[in-house]
N, CA, C and O atoms as CSV, one atom per row, in Angstrom:
chain,resi,resn,atom,element,x,y,z
A,1,MET,N,N,13.074,8.484,-5.914
A,1,MET,CA,C,11.787,8.231,-6.498
A,1,MET,C,C,10.600,8.689,-5.709
A,1,MET,O,O,10.515,8.480,-4.499
A,2,THR,N,N,9.565,9.400,-6.496
A,2,THR,CA,C,8.341,9.926,-5.751
A,2,THR,C,C,7.392,8.739,-5.611
A,2,THR,O,O,7.553,7.628,-6.116
A,3,THR,N,N,6.455,9.114,-4.904
A,3,THR,CA,C,5.261,8.098,-4.659
A,3,THR,C,C,4.501,7.799,-6.090
A,3,THR,O,O,4.097,6.677,-6.394
A,4,VAL,N,N,4.377,8.857,-6.848
A,4,VAL,CA,C,3.804,8.596,-8.270
A,4,VAL,C,C,4.801,7.775,-9.042
A,4,VAL,O,O,4.353,6.833,-9.696
A,5,GLU,N,N,6.045,8.000,-9.049
A,5,GLU,CA,C,6.938,7.255,-9.880
A,5,GLU,C,C,6.750,5.792,-9.386
A,5,GLU,O,O,6.560,4.876,-10.186
A,6,ALA,N,N,6.812,5.593,-7.960
A,6,ALA,CA,C,6.788,4.191,-7.300
A,6,ALA,C,C,5.384,3.453,-7.975
A,6,ALA,O,O,5.418,2.330,-8.479
A,7,ILE,N,N,4.333,4.174,-7.900
A,7,ILE,CA,C,3.234,3.506,-8.383
A,7,ILE,C,C,3.100,3.103,-9.931
A,7,ILE,O,O,2.728,2.020,-10.381
A,8,LYS,N,N,3.508,4.276,-10.642
A,8,LYS,CA,C,3.703,4.036,-12.204
A,8,LYS,C,C,4.714,3.090,-12.574
A,8,LYS,O,O,4.616,2.655,-13.722
A,9,SER,N,N,5.748,2.630,-11.807
A,9,SER,CA,C,6.841,1.812,-12.271
A,9,SER,C,C,6.315,0.445,-12.570
A,9,SER,O,O,6.847,-0.215,-13.463
A,10,GLY,N,N,5.394,0.014,-11.944
A,10,GLY,CA,C,4.758,-1.449,-12.197
A,10,GLY,C,C,5.705,-2.569,-11.584
A,10,GLY,O,O,5.456,-3.774,-11.595
A,11,ASN,N,N,6.821,-1.970,-11.055
A,11,ASN,CA,C,7.830,-3.121,-10.420
A,11,ASN,C,C,7.426,-3.445,-9.089
A,11,ASN,O,O,7.700,-4.573,-8.679
A,12,GLY,N,N,6.731,-2.528,-8.238
A,12,GLY,CA,C,6.509,-2.733,-6.928
A,12,GLY,C,C,5.271,-3.436,-6.655
A,12,GLY,O,O,4.593,-3.968,-7.533
A,13,THR,N,N,4.961,-3.427,-5.293
A,13,THR,CA,C,3.656,-4.246,-4.604
A,13,THR,C,C,2.798,-3.162,-4.035
A,13,THR,O,O,3.237,-2.357,-3.214
A,14,LEU,N,N,1.480,-3.149,-4.514
A,14,LEU,CA,C,0.575,-2.231,-3.978
A,14,LEU,C,C,-0.148,-3.100,-2.858
A,14,LEU,O,O,-0.550,-4.238,-3.105
A,15,ILE,N,N,-0.286,-2.516,-1.650
A,15,ILE,CA,C,-0.798,-3.143,-0.418
A,15,ILE,C,C,-1.968,-2.272,0.052
A,15,ILE,O,O,-1.730,-1.160,0.524
A,16,ASP,N,N,-3.256,-2.741,-0.058
A,16,ASP,CA,C,-4.334,-2.017,0.470
A,16,ASP,C,C,-4.560,-2.366,1.949
A,16,ASP,O,O,-4.958,-3.483,2.278
A,17,VAL,N,N,-4.304,-1.408,2.817
A,17,VAL,CA,C,-4.519,-1.766,4.204
A,17,VAL,C,C,-5.887,-1.465,4.857
A,17,VAL,O,O,-5.985,-1.232,6.061
A,18,ARG,N,N,-6.972,-1.481,3.983
A,18,ARG,CA,C,-8.303,-1.224,4.307
A,18,ARG,C,C,-8.810,-2.786,4.842
A,18,ARG,O,O,-8.214,-3.843,4.635
A,19,GLU,N,N,-9.941,-2.614,5.501
A,19,GLU,CA,C,-10.505,-3.786,6.005
A,19,GLU,C,C,-11.234,-4.485,4.669
A,19,GLU,O,O,-11.635,-3.709,3.802
A,20,PRO,N,N,-11.401,-5.777,4.493
A,20,PRO,CA,C,-12.102,-6.303,3.412
A,20,PRO,C,C,-13.453,-5.750,3.200
A,20,PRO,O,O,-13.828,-5.516,2.051
A,21,HIS,N,N,-14.214,-5.523,4.217
A,21,HIS,CA,C,-15.571,-4.869,3.957
A,21,HIS,C,C,-15.511,-3.620,3.148
A,21,HIS,O,O,-16.396,-3.403,2.321
A,22,GLU,N,N,-14.545,-2.796,3.325
A,22,GLU,CA,C,-14.294,-1.628,2.642
A,22,GLU,C,C,-14.045,-1.813,1.214
A,22,GLU,O,O,-14.589,-1.005,0.461
A,23,LEU,N,N,-13.382,-2.653,0.753
A,23,LEU,CA,C,-13.311,-3.107,-0.699
A,23,LEU,C,C,-14.544,-3.147,-1.256
A,23,LEU,O,O,-14.886,-2.530,-2.264
A,24,ASP,N,N,-15.374,-4.049,-0.441
A,24,ASP,CA,C,-16.757,-4.330,-1.228
A,24,ASP,C,C,-17.598,-3.166,-1.348
A,24,ASP,O,O,-18.353,-2.959,-2.298
A,25,MET,N,N,-17.437,-2.388,-0.317
A,25,MET,CA,C,-18.354,-1.105,-0.367
A,25,MET,C,C,-17.872,-0.088,-1.129
A,25,MET,O,O,-18.679,0.579,-1.777
A,26,GLU,N,N,-16.380,0.230,-1.189
A,26,GLU,CA,C,-15.833,1.412,-1.930
A,26,GLU,C,C,-15.181,1.095,-3.189
A,26,GLU,O,O,-14.967,2.027,-3.963
A,27,GLY,N,N,-14.836,-0.084,-3.506
A,27,GLY,CA,C,-14.099,-0.554,-4.566
A,27,GLY,C,C,-12.512,-0.849,-4.146
A,27,GLY,O,O,-12.036,-0.740,-3.017
A,28,PHE,N,N,-11.886,-1.217,-5.261
A,28,PHE,CA,C,-10.351,-1.815,-4.990
A,28,PHE,C,C,-9.615,-1.452,-6.362
A,28,PHE,O,O,-10.132,-1.213,-7.453
A,29,VAL,N,N,-8.280,-1.478,-6.010
A,29,VAL,CA,C,-7.120,-1.351,-6.982
A,29,VAL,C,C,-6.759,-2.492,-7.508
A,29,VAL,O,O,-6.201,-3.300,-6.767
A,30,PRO,N,N,-6.991,-2.835,-8.921
A,30,PRO,CA,C,-6.619,-4.147,-9.456
A,30,PRO,C,C,-5.039,-4.454,-9.256
A,30,PRO,O,O,-4.139,-3.654,-9.509
A,31,ASN,N,N,-4.885,-5.719,-8.773
A,31,ASN,CA,C,-3.621,-6.330,-8.525
A,31,ASN,C,C,-2.923,-5.796,-7.320
A,31,ASN,O,O,-1.711,-5.909,-7.135
A,32,ALA,N,N,-3.839,-5.153,-6.434
A,32,ALA,CA,C,-3.441,-4.883,-5.175
A,32,ALA,C,C,-3.686,-5.953,-4.131
A,32,ALA,O,O,-4.697,-6.650,-4.214
A,33,ILE,N,N,-2.913,-6.097,-3.269
A,33,ILE,CA,C,-2.952,-7.149,-2.237
A,33,ILE,C,C,-3.702,-6.405,-0.973
A,33,ILE,O,O,-3.397,-5.267,-0.613
A,34,ASN,N,N,-4.572,-7.085,-0.442
A,34,ASN,CA,C,-5.287,-6.585,0.905
A,34,ASN,C,C,-4.639,-7.265,2.226
A,34,ASN,O,O,-4.720,-8.454,2.537
A,35,ILE,N,N,-4.089,-6.406,2.807
A,35,ILE,CA,C,-3.439,-6.723,4.138
A,35,ILE,C,C,-3.886,-5.765,5.219
A,35,ILE,O,O,-3.127,-4.822,5.442
A,36,PRO,N,N,-5.020,-5.861,5.938
A,36,PRO,CA,C,-5.546,-4.837,6.702
A,36,PRO,C,C,-4.447,-4.419,7.726
A,36,PRO,O,O,-3.613,-5.213,8.163
A,37,LEU,N,N,-4.514,-3.213,8.039
A,37,LEU,CA,C,-3.584,-2.676,8.939
A,37,LEU,C,C,-3.211,-3.503,10.104
A,37,LEU,O,O,-2.041,-3.692,10.438
A,38,GLY,N,N,-4.377,-4.057,10.795
A,38,GLY,CA,C,-4.063,-4.562,12.083
A,38,GLY,C,C,-3.368,-6.016,11.859
A,38,GLY,O,O,-2.912,-6.652,12.810
A,39,ASP,N,N,-3.332,-6.428,10.684
A,39,ASP,CA,C,-2.462,-7.636,10.074
A,39,ASP,C,C,-1.266,-7.405,9.546
A,39,ASP,O,O,-0.630,-8.385,9.157
A,40,VAL,N,N,-0.698,-6.096,9.412
A,40,VAL,CA,C,0.581,-5.848,8.909
A,40,VAL,C,C,1.611,-6.267,9.937
A,40,VAL,O,O,2.599,-6.846,9.486
A,41,PRO,N,N,1.551,-6.090,11.108
A,41,PRO,CA,C,2.678,-6.438,12.005
A,41,PRO,C,C,2.970,-7.882,12.259
A,41,PRO,O,O,3.973,-8.251,12.870
A,42,HIS,N,N,1.980,-8.761,11.727
A,42,HIS,CA,C,2.096,-10.159,11.731
A,42,HIS,C,C,2.721,-10.583,10.446
A,42,HIS,O,O,3.352,-11.632,10.317
A,43,ARG,N,N,2.505,-9.696,9.490
A,43,ARG,CA,C,3.184,-10.201,8.149
A,43,ARG,C,C,4.353,-9.568,7.506
A,43,ARG,O,O,4.601,-9.481,6.304
A,44,VAL,N,N,5.063,-9.121,8.574
A,44,VAL,CA,C,6.183,-8.450,8.065
A,44,VAL,C,C,7.281,-9.014,7.194
A,44,VAL,O,O,7.893,-8.376,6.337
A,45,GLU,N,N,7.459,-10.270,7.506
A,45,GLU,CA,C,8.441,-11.035,6.821
A,45,GLU,C,C,7.776,-11.225,5.542
A,45,GLU,O,O,8.507,-11.146,4.554
A,46,GLU,N,N,6.616,-11.446,5.366
A,46,GLU,CA,C,5.877,-11.835,3.946
A,46,GLU,C,C,5.974,-10.458,3.130
A,46,GLU,O,O,6.116,-10.503,1.908
A,47,ILE,N,N,5.897,-9.235,3.809
A,47,ILE,CA,C,5.976,-8.072,3.128
A,47,ILE,C,C,7.430,-7.771,2.633
A,47,ILE,O,O,7.730,-7.195,1.587
A,48,LYS,N,N,8.282,-8.274,3.594
A,48,LYS,CA,C,9.825,-7.846,3.019
A,48,LYS,C,C,10.102,-8.657,1.853
A,48,LYS,O,O,11.045,-8.288,1.153
A,49,ALA,N,N,9.485,-9.649,1.526
A,49,ALA,CA,C,9.614,-10.516,0.759
A,49,ALA,C,C,9.077,-10.204,-0.908
A,49,ALA,O,O,9.409,-10.756,-1.958
A,50,MET,N,N,8.264,-9.258,-0.680
A,50,MET,CA,C,7.588,-8.725,-1.836
A,50,MET,C,C,8.346,-7.888,-2.681
A,50,MET,O,O,9.316,-7.259,-2.258
A,51,ALA,N,N,7.920,-7.840,-3.975
A,51,ALA,CA,C,8.762,-7.003,-4.913
A,51,ALA,C,C,8.577,-5.452,-4.505
A,51,ALA,O,O,7.475,-4.943,-4.303
A,52,GLN,N,N,9.816,-4.769,-4.412
A,52,GLN,CA,C,9.768,-3.475,-3.772
A,52,GLN,C,C,9.773,-2.381,-5.105
A,52,GLN,O,O,10.320,-2.804,-6.123
A,53,PRO,N,N,9.334,-1.341,-5.133
A,53,PRO,CA,C,9.026,-0.629,-3.775
A,53,PRO,C,C,7.589,-1.103,-3.397
A,53,PRO,O,O,6.751,-1.487,-4.212
A,54,ILE,N,N,7.432,-1.027,-2.128
A,54,ILE,CA,C,6.051,-1.120,-1.445
A,54,ILE,C,C,5.226,-0.005,-1.508
A,54,ILE,O,O,5.636,1.031,-0.984
A,55,ILE,N,N,3.982,-0.023,-2.131
A,55,ILE,CA,C,3.111,1.201,-1.694
A,55,ILE,C,C,2.010,0.797,-1.150
A,55,ILE,O,O,1.249,-0.030,-1.653
A,56,VAL,N,N,1.821,1.509,0.201
A,56,VAL,CA,C,0.550,0.988,0.873
A,56,VAL,C,C,-0.459,2.193,0.671
A,56,VAL,O,O,-0.109,3.327,0.342
A,57,PHE,N,N,-1.669,1.819,0.898
A,57,PHE,CA,C,-2.784,2.768,0.673
A,57,PHE,C,C,-4.066,2.353,1.295
A,57,PHE,O,O,-4.292,1.190,1.627
A,58,CYS,N,N,-4.875,3.311,1.438
A,58,CYS,CA,C,-5.983,2.941,2.369
A,58,CYS,C,C,-7.408,3.773,1.918
A,58,CYS,O,O,-7.577,3.811,0.700
A,59,ARG,N,N,-8.124,4.233,2.489
A,59,ARG,CA,C,-9.146,5.069,2.191
A,59,ARG,C,C,-8.717,6.541,2.023
A,59,ARG,O,O,-9.001,7.113,0.971
A,60,SER,N,N,-8.079,7.156,2.955
A,60,SER,CA,C,-7.794,8.351,2.990
A,60,SER,C,C,-6.211,8.712,3.121
A,60,SER,O,O,-5.838,9.866,2.909
A,61,GLY,N,N,-5.390,7.790,3.440
A,61,GLY,CA,C,-3.943,8.025,3.663
A,61,GLY,C,C,-3.576,7.842,5.036
A,61,GLY,O,O,-2.468,7.365,5.284
A,62,ASN,N,N,-4.388,8.170,5.994
A,62,ASN,CA,C,-3.936,7.856,7.383
A,62,ASN,C,C,-3.467,6.550,7.714
A,62,ASN,O,O,-2.320,6.389,8.131
A,63,ARG,N,N,-4.348,5.507,7.547
A,63,ARG,CA,C,-3.820,4.165,7.919
A,63,ARG,C,C,-2.665,3.774,7.255
A,63,ARG,O,O,-1.778,3.211,7.895
A,64,SER,N,N,-2.527,4.018,5.904
A,64,SER,CA,C,-1.301,3.701,5.232
A,64,SER,C,C,-0.035,4.411,5.474
A,64,SER,O,O,1.095,4.001,5.206
A,65,GLY,N,N,-0.464,5.846,6.168
A,65,GLY,CA,C,0.673,6.493,6.667
A,65,GLY,C,C,1.313,5.790,7.833
A,65,GLY,O,O,2.536,5.770,7.971
A,66,ASN,N,N,0.498,5.227,8.654
A,66,ASN,CA,C,0.795,4.431,9.752
A,66,ASN,C,C,1.529,3.106,9.333
A,66,ASN,O,O,2.574,2.786,9.899
A,67,ALA,N,N,1.021,2.404,8.423
A,67,ALA,CA,C,1.668,1.170,7.949
A,67,ALA,C,C,2.970,1.468,7.220
A,67,ALA,O,O,3.888,0.654,7.320
A,68,ALA,N,N,3.114,2.523,6.528
A,68,ALA,CA,C,4.512,2.972,6.065
A,68,ALA,C,C,5.504,3.211,7.064
A,68,ALA,O,O,6.663,2.798,7.026
A,69,ILE,N,N,4.968,3.919,7.982
A,69,ILE,CA,C,6.025,4.391,9.203
A,69,ILE,C,C,6.336,2.929,9.794
A,69,ILE,O,O,7.527,2.624,9.863
A,70,PHE,N,N,5.467,2.082,10.187
A,70,PHE,CA,C,5.773,0.849,10.783
A,70,PHE,C,C,6.671,0.050,9.796
A,70,PHE,O,O,7.744,-0.310,10.281
A,71,LEU,N,N,6.472,-0.239,8.709
A,71,LEU,CA,C,7.308,-0.931,7.836
A,71,LEU,C,C,8.658,-0.538,7.929
A,71,LEU,O,O,9.593,-1.312,8.133
A,72,GLN,N,N,8.754,0.899,7.746
A,72,GLN,CA,C,10.062,1.562,7.784
A,72,GLN,C,C,10.878,1.258,9.081
A,72,GLN,O,O,12.103,1.143,9.063
A,73,SER,N,N,10.225,1.153,10.048
A,73,SER,CA,C,10.800,0.802,11.448
A,73,SER,C,C,11.082,-0.421,11.546
A,73,SER,O,O,11.696,-0.749,12.561
A,74,GLN,N,N,10.741,-1.458,10.564
A,74,GLN,CA,C,10.856,-2.862,10.524
A,74,GLN,C,C,12.149,-3.127,9.576
A,74,GLN,O,O,12.600,-4.251,9.357
A,75,GLY,N,N,12.683,-1.901,9.040
A,75,GLY,CA,C,13.825,-2.104,8.072
A,75,GLY,C,C,13.539,-2.083,6.712
A,75,GLY,O,O,14.500,-2.228,5.956
A,76,LEU,N,N,12.245,-1.910,6.147
A,76,LEU,CA,C,12.118,-1.849,4.887
A,76,LEU,C,C,12.420,-0.289,4.577
A,76,LEU,O,O,11.948,0.593,5.294
A,77,GLU,N,N,13.132,-0.048,3.606
A,77,GLU,CA,C,13.336,1.295,3.121
A,77,GLU,C,C,12.786,1.805,1.763
A,77,GLU,O,O,12.956,2.971,1.405
A,78,ASP,N,N,12.120,0.886,1.024
A,78,ASP,CA,C,11.752,1.354,-0.174
A,78,ASP,C,C,10.106,1.245,-0.132
A,78,ASP,O,O,9.474,0.549,-0.927
A,79,VAL,N,N,9.485,2.063,0.952
A,79,VAL,CA,C,7.976,2.181,1.284
A,79,VAL,C,C,7.483,3.304,0.908
A,79,VAL,O,O,8.210,4.282,1.080
A,80,TYR,N,N,6.439,3.475,0.433
A,80,TYR,CA,C,5.684,4.762,0.074
A,80,TYR,C,C,4.269,4.745,0.508
A,80,TYR,O,O,3.608,3.719,0.345
A,81,ASN,N,N,3.709,5.891,1.093
A,81,ASN,CA,C,2.250,6.123,1.298
A,81,ASN,C,C,1.597,6.396,0.089
A,81,ASN,O,O,1.817,7.486,-0.440
A,82,GLY,N,N,0.785,5.549,-0.477
A,82,GLY,CA,C,0.135,5.957,-1.620
A,82,GLY,C,C,-0.851,6.873,-1.429
A,82,GLY,O,O,-1.330,7.406,-2.429
A,83,GLY,N,N,-1.337,7.227,-0.119
A,83,GLY,CA,C,-2.593,8.067,-0.023
A,83,GLY,C,C,-3.981,6.982,-0.004
A,83,GLY,O,O,-4.057,5.820,0.394
A,84,GLY,N,N,-4.830,7.726,-0.498
A,84,GLY,CA,C,-6.183,6.917,-0.669
A,84,GLY,C,C,-6.243,6.158,-1.798
A,84,GLY,O,O,-5.519,6.388,-2.766
A,85,PHE,N,N,-7.106,5.200,-1.761
A,85,PHE,CA,C,-7.147,4.230,-2.964
A,85,PHE,C,C,-7.544,4.969,-4.146
A,85,PHE,O,O,-7.058,4.625,-5.224
A,86,GLN,N,N,-8.423,6.011,-4.091
A,86,GLN,CA,C,-8.715,6.780,-5.528
A,86,GLN,C,C,-7.500,7.427,-5.963
A,86,GLN,O,O,-7.244,7.444,-7.167
A,87,ASP,N,N,-6.648,8.013,-5.046
A,87,ASP,CA,C,-5.319,8.638,-5.500
A,87,ASP,C,C,-4.481,7.696,-6.345
A,87,ASP,O,O,-3.839,8.073,-7.325
A,88,VAL,N,N,-4.527,6.443,-5.901
A,88,VAL,CA,C,-3.676,5.362,-6.528
A,88,VAL,C,C,-4.329,5.025,-7.869
A,88,VAL,O,O,-3.666,4.855,-8.892
A,89,LEU,N,N,-5.730,4.932,-7.813
A,89,LEU,CA,C,-6.397,4.497,-9.042
A,89,LEU,C,C,-6.186,5.793,-10.221
A,89,LEU,O,O,-6.164,5.652,-11.443
A,90,ASP,N,N,-6.067,6.862,-9.572
A,90,ASP,CA,C,-6.044,8.155,-10.707
A,90,ASP,C,C,-4.557,7.940,-11.047
A,90,ASP,O,O,-4.348,7.968,-12.260
A,91,VAL,N,N,-3.549,7.748,-10.332
A,91,VAL,CA,C,-2.019,7.771,-10.986
A,91,VAL,C,C,-2.159,6.497,-11.922
A,91,VAL,O,O,-1.777,6.591,-13.088
A,92,LEU,N,N,-2.680,5.339,-11.461
A,92,LEU,CA,C,-2.572,4.250,-12.634
A,92,LEU,C,C,-3.432,4.509,-13.997
A,92,LEU,O,O,-3.164,4.097,-15.126
A,93,GLY,N,N,-4.509,5.283,-13.591
A,93,GLY,CA,C,-5.199,5.660,-14.883
A,93,GLY,C,C,-4.606,6.814,-15.823
A,93,GLY,O,O,-5.039,6.986,-16.962
A,94,SER,N,N,-3.540,7.625,-15.242
A,94,SER,CA,C,-3.049,8.605,-15.802
A,94,SER,C,C,-1.766,8.330,-16.870
A,94,SER,O,O,-1.238,9.275,-17.457
């Protein structure tokens, strides 16, 4: 499955790893869960229990890339870096 297919499937979980103030300033993706990158290590078990695939995203794709690598290192296999939140919005809108 590609990242675009994972996003479009509607079966997974979208996780926005930006800080809450960024959502207020830049906008958000409907139905996404906000778990800031710094909180991800403390919420691994919660994330493992979420519907998969897990698609993580941020402002540009850097932090979400780190989150995806970390989650994979914790045993999650169905994790995708969705890139920037605008990229995710574009896929959902297409």
